[in-house]
Backbone bond lengths (Angstrom), bond angles and torsions (degrees), N, CA, C in turn:
res aa  C-N    CA-C-N  psi(-1)  N-CA   C-N-CA  omega(-1)  CA-C   N-CA-C  phi
1 X - - - 1.406 - - 1.527 111.05 -
2 X 1.254 115.89 124.34 1.443 120.46 -176.95 1.560 111.02 -87.04
3 X 1.293 114.35 143.37 1.447 116.55 -177.31 1.609 106.65 -71.53
4 X 1.253 112.46 148.37 1.474 119.11 176.87 1.504 111.17 -82.37
5 X 1.276 113.00 148.11 1.455 117.12 178.24 1.484 112.77 -63.86
6 X 1.326 119.78 152.92 1.461 124.80 -179.60 1.512 110.10 -55.37
7 X 1.311 115.52 137.01 1.456 119.17 176.79 1.531 111.90 91.29
8 X 1.444 119.97 -10.94 1.390 119.09 -176.77 1.487 113.34 -98.61
9 X 1.358 119.12 12.53 1.429 121.15 -176.05 1.486 113.16 -68.01
10 X 1.332 117.90 150.30 1.441 120.67 172.48 1.449 112.01 -60.12
11 X 1.348 113.91 138.50 1.457 113.59 -176.00 1.576 109.27 -131.92
12 X 1.367 118.55 155.21 1.463 120.08 169.59 1.546 107.99 -75.77
13 X 1.324 112.59 174.08 1.455 114.30 -177.18 1.560 111.99 -59.66
14 X 1.301 123.06 -24.34 1.408 127.54 -176.88 1.587 113.12 -77.17
15 X 1.355 113.05 -7.17 1.438 113.29 178.88 1.476 111.31 95.51
16 X 1.312 120.13 4.65 1.489 119.38 -177.30 1.595 110.52 -98.90
17 X 1.246 120.30 153.40 1.447 122.12 -174.75 1.571 103.12 -61.48
18 X 1.468 112.44 154.11 1.434 119.94 -173.47 1.528 113.82 -62.51
19 X 1.335 118.90 -29.00 1.440 123.52 179.73 1.640 118.14 -76.47
20 X 1.388 108.78 -4.88 1.415 114.01 -175.83 1.556 102.56 -109.55
21 X 1.359 117.47 127.42 1.473 121.07 -170.93 1.561 100.70 -78.59
22 X 1.428 109.46 140.09 1.465 116.82 173.25 1.563 113.83 -69.25
23 X 1.394 111.78 139.37 1.398 114.16 177.13 1.494 113.27 -54.95
24 X 1.313 116.46 157.41 1.430 119.92 178.35 1.466 110.60 -72.24
25 X 1.345 120.12 161.95 1.448 121.79 178.55 1.487 112.38 -62.23
26 X 1.339 116.13 -32.55 1.517 122.85 179.00 1.466 109.37 -64.78
27 X 1.303 120.41 -47.58 1.390 128.59 178.59 1.477 113.16 -62.70
28 X 1.468 116.45 -40.95 1.481 117.71 173.74 1.416 111.82 -60.81
29 X 1.391 117.41 -45.14 1.499 122.77 -177.70 1.466 107.37 -58.44
30 X 1.407 116.88 -48.62 1.453 122.09 -178.32 1.531 111.67 -53.13
31 X 1.349 115.04 -45.86 1.475 117.91 -178.71 1.471 110.24 -65.53
32 X 1.334 120.23 -44.28 1.414 123.26 -176.94 1.472 112.05 -59.07
33 X 1.376 116.39 -45.87 1.458 123.55 -178.27 1.554 109.81 -68.41
34 X 1.397 116.99 -32.24 1.454 115.11 -179.07 1.539 107.94 -74.61
35 X 1.379 114.71 -36.37 1.441 116.06 -173.31 1.542 108.22 -77.50
36 X 1.357 121.58 -25.09 1.372 125.85 172.46 1.542 111.09 -66.64
37 X 1.344 118.12 -39.19 1.516 120.64 172.33 1.444 112.64 -64.43
38 X 1.423 117.36 -37.46 1.433 119.59 -177.71 1.610 108.42 -71.27
39 X 1.286 118.32 -35.65 1.415 122.97 173.79 1.526 114.92 -59.82
40 X 1.288 109.41 -41.32 1.467 117.40 175.93 1.597 115.98 -60.40
41 X 1.357 106.05 -44.81 1.442 111.69 176.23 1.515 114.84 -63.07
42 X 1.462 110.59 -38.36 1.439 116.34 -177.56 1.645 107.92 -65.86
43 X 1.247 115.78 -35.87 1.465 124.94 -179.13 1.605 106.66 -60.87
44 X 1.300 114.87 -49.29 1.583 117.47 177.54 1.407 104.95 -63.27
45 X 1.315 127.39 -46.20 1.495 128.96 178.69 1.467 110.90 -48.74
46 X 1.389 114.25 -59.67 1.430 121.37 -177.01 1.554 113.54 -54.58
47 X 1.404 115.68 -39.82 1.459 119.14 179.26 1.589 108.96 -71.29
48 X 1.333 116.87 -35.46 1.537 115.31 174.20 1.461 109.79 -68.35
49 X 1.237 124.87 -33.86 1.476 123.72 175.37 1.554 111.48 -66.17
50 X 1.342 114.70 -42.75 1.454 115.61 174.67 1.588 112.58 -64.86
51 X 1.267 120.96 -32.42 1.423 121.82 176.28 1.583 111.95 -68.14
52 X 1.289 107.30 -32.58 1.548 114.38 -179.58 1.547 107.39 -71.15
53 X 1.284 117.89 -38.91 1.530 120.81 177.25 1.492 105.97 -64.11
54 X 1.333 118.05 -41.13 1.508 120.36 -178.83 1.467 111.51 -60.42
55 X 1.350 110.59 -42.27 1.512 118.35 -177.37 1.639 105.75 -62.13
56 X 1.173 119.70 -47.59 1.434 123.12 175.73 1.457 114.95 -63.84
57 X 1.301 122.07 -37.75 1.395 125.94 177.93 1.612 110.35 -66.80
58 X 1.373 112.45 -47.65 1.409 115.95 -172.40 1.546 110.59 -78.38
59 X 1.284 114.17 -36.24 1.483 117.12 -175.72 1.539 116.79 -85.19
60 X 1.375 114.73 -22.12 1.493 114.35 -175.77 1.526 108.83 -116.96
61 X 1.343 116.87 -48.80 1.479 117.78 -172.15 1.585 115.51 -87.37
62 X 1.237 120.41 -27.66 1.523 123.72 179.05 1.461 108.86 -59.47
63 X 1.269 120.54 -54.14 1.534 119.94 -174.48 1.517 108.79 -60.16
64 X 1.225 113.06 -34.22 1.627 115.53 -178.64 1.512 107.98 -69.30
65 X 1.362 114.34 -47.26 1.415 116.25 -174.86 1.506 113.16 -69.54
66 X 1.393 116.71 -28.69 1.465 120.23 -178.77 1.477 112.61 -94.91
67 X 1.294 119.37 -6.52 1.497 130.64 178.72 1.542 105.48 55.84
68 X 1.369 116.62 54.97 1.464 119.57 -179.03 1.570 107.15 -128.03
69 X 1.307 114.87 172.65 1.403 120.98 176.56 1.522 113.23 -59.89
70 X 1.329 116.55 131.28 1.490 116.88 -172.02 1.443 119.51 -77.08
71 X 1.390 112.85 -27.26 1.522 116.07 -171.31 1.590 115.91 -51.00
72 X 1.389 120.77 -48.57 1.375 116.15 177.12 1.456 118.72 -59.14
73 X 1.334 114.32 -32.69 1.467 120.75 178.84 1.630 113.86 -70.94
74 X 1.339 106.75 -34.54 1.597 113.94 177.86 1.508 103.76 -70.00
75 X 1.307 122.34 -40.97 1.466 117.13 179.87 1.465 114.85 -66.20
76 X 1.313 114.42 -39.75 1.544 122.74 174.65 1.590 110.96 -62.12
77 X 1.444 115.01 -39.83 1.409 118.96 -178.12 1.539 106.97 -68.61
78 X 1.334 121.26 -32.66 1.438 123.94 177.02 1.434 108.41 -65.67
79 X 1.400 119.03 -36.53 1.490 119.40 175.15 1.446 110.90 -56.97
80 X 1.369 120.09 -48.33 1.432 128.91 -177.32 1.626 106.55 -60.40
81 X 1.288 113.80 -44.27 1.446 117.48 -178.25 1.632 111.71 -65.66
82 X 1.315 111.06 -34.21 1.533 114.31 174.17 1.413 109.69 -68.65
83 X 1.301 121.19 -36.80 1.492 120.59 177.90 1.564 108.45 -66.33
84 X 1.374 118.44 -42.11 1.466 117.45 178.75 1.561 111.19 -60.63
85 X 1.295 116.38 -42.16 1.443 119.44 174.18 1.459 114.56 -55.55
86 X 1.279 112.40 -49.53 1.536 117.75 177.48 1.435 114.68 -59.35
87 X 1.333 117.93 -43.75 1.443 121.93 178.37 1.529 115.26 -61.14
88 X 1.440 116.25 -40.27 1.343 121.60 175.38 1.545 113.96 -65.60
89 X 1.290 116.02 -39.51 1.458 122.41 -173.23 1.587 105.67 -74.27
90 X 1.305 119.27 -44.89 1.404 127.43 -175.66 1.585 105.21 -69.04
91 X 1.292 117.59 -44.05 1.430 122.55 178.13 1.515 115.89 -57.05
92 X 1.316 115.46 -41.38 1.417 125.26 178.54 1.607 106.08 -68.49
93 X 1.304 118.93 -45.37 1.383 121.81 177.82 1.474 115.17 -62.43
94 X 1.364 111.73 -36.55 1.513 117.83 -179.66 1.519 108.81 -70.27
95 X 1.390 121.56 -38.73 1.327 124.09 173.26 1.535 113.93 -55.72
96 X 1.218 118.68 -45.01 1.433 124.06 -178.66 1.607 110.20 -67.04
97 X 1.353 113.85 -37.48 1.487 117.46 178.39 1.493 109.69 -71.92
98 X 1.338 120.41 -34.38 1.397 118.84 179.28 1.693 110.32 -70.11
99 X 1.312 114.22 -41.26 1.430 117.00 -176.97 1.631 107.91 -69.83
100 X 1.369 119.63 -35.01 1.406 121.24 171.34 1.407 116.11 -61.18
101 X 1.377 118.20 -49.26 1.442 123.55 175.55 1.502 110.39 -56.44
102 X 1.302 117.97 -42.72 1.512 119.06 -179.24 1.542 113.18 -62.54
103 X 1.397 114.77 -40.26 1.495 124.39 179.37 1.569 110.89 -61.52
104 X 1.389 111.21 -44.70 1.458 117.85 -171.67 1.495 112.50 -92.73
105 X 1.337 115.98 -3.59 1.417 119.58 -179.83 1.578 116.76 77.93
106 X 1.340 110.56 9.29 1.547 115.19 177.66 1.558 113.81 -93.97
107 X 1.344 115.01 -161.77 1.389 118.46 -176.38 1.521 109.76 -126.52
108 X 1.248 122.65 157.89 1.481 121.03 179.45 1.607 108.87 -139.64
109 X 1.196 113.96 73.01 1.504 114.73 176.42 1.391 112.99 -62.82
110 X 1.267 113.68 149.41 1.581 118.12 177.40 1.528 106.49 -74.24
111 X 1.315 115.88 131.74 1.458 120.16 -173.92 1.597 109.78 -72.35
112 X 1.329 116.13 143.02 1.462 119.47 -178.99 1.466 111.30 -61.82
113 X 1.339 118.67 -34.22 1.398 126.02 -178.75 1.528 108.37 -59.88
114 X 1.342 117.43 -43.85 1.516 120.43 178.88 1.506 108.61 -63.95
115 X 1.338 117.26 -45.06 1.453 121.57 -179.77 1.525 109.35 -57.47
116 X 1.335 119.93 -46.37 1.354 124.44 -173.09 1.563 112.31 -66.87
117 X 1.474 113.63 -42.69 1.379 116.68 176.27 1.462 115.45 -55.64
118 X 1.320 115.89 -46.92 1.524 120.60 179.70 1.405 112.18 -69.19
119 X 1.348 117.47 -36.95 1.433 120.88 177.52 1.520 115.97 -60.66
120 X 1.363 112.91 -50.95 1.379 122.54 175.69 1.554 114.51 -61.87
121 X 1.268 115.06 -45.98 1.451 123.59 178.95 1.467 106.46 -59.43
122 X 1.374 115.43 -52.09 1.521 115.65 -179.54 1.411 118.41 -60.19
123 X 1.379 114.51 -44.00 1.495 117.19 175.71 1.476 111.48 -61.36
124 X 1.343 120.93 -47.51 1.408 124.78 178.02 1.517 112.75 -51.36
125 X 1.287 115.06 -49.07 1.471 117.41 -178.54 1.480 111.66 -63.64
126 X 1.384 116.58 -44.37 1.501 120.11 178.84 1.534 111.38 -59.28
127 X 1.357 116.76 -42.87 1.416 120.75 -179.92 1.409 109.44 -64.13
128 X 1.392 120.46 -46.94 1.436 121.75 -175.98 1.605 112.05 -63.80
129 X 1.417 112.30 -30.04 1.386 113.45 177.66 1.497 112.19 -69.11
130 X 1.327 114.72 -40.67 1.477 119.42 -178.23 1.506 109.89 -65.43
131 X 1.297 117.12 -44.18 1.426 121.25 -179.10 1.600 108.97 -66.26
132 X 1.299 118.85 -37.36 1.471 117.45 -179.45 1.551 108.66 -72.56
133 X 1.230 117.57 -39.46 1.540 116.35 -177.86 1.424 106.81 -69.30
134 X 1.329 122.90 -44.47 1.562 123.43 178.89 1.565 105.17 -60.39
135 X 1.247 122.65 -51.75 1.432 125.26 -174.61 1.528 112.41 -58.13
136 X 1.385 117.84 -36.21 1.510 119.90 177.95 1.462 113.47 -83.62
137 X 1.357 122.53 -9.35 1.446 123.97 -172.46 1.536 105.65 -80.63
C-alpha cells in the first residue's frame, strides 16, 4: 500500500482527519459562543483604540494643522480619551458578563443605559468637534 500524498487523507465533514473524533455538538456550540464573546470584546477594544487615535488627532494635531489656540482642542481630545477609557472598561466588563452568562446558561443583554451613554457621548463629541472646527475656520 502506497502512502497517500499530504492533504489527501480521508476526513470527517468538519475537515478533521478520519482517525480524530469530531467534537460533540455541545463542545462545538461552546467554542462558537466563547469565540463570539471574544470577538465582541475585540470590537470594543478596536473602538477604544479608534477613540484614542481621535483624542490624539483632535487634541494634539488639529490645533497645529489649523494654526489655532490649542486649549479647546485639548479639552475636546480629553473627551475622546474619556470615551476610549469608557469603551475599554465597559468592553472588559461586557466580556465577563457574556462568559458568565454562557457558563450559567443565562443571557446578558447590553443595557439600554449603556447604549444611551455611549450614543449621547459620541454624538456630543462629534458635534463639538464640528462646531469647533467650523468656528476656527
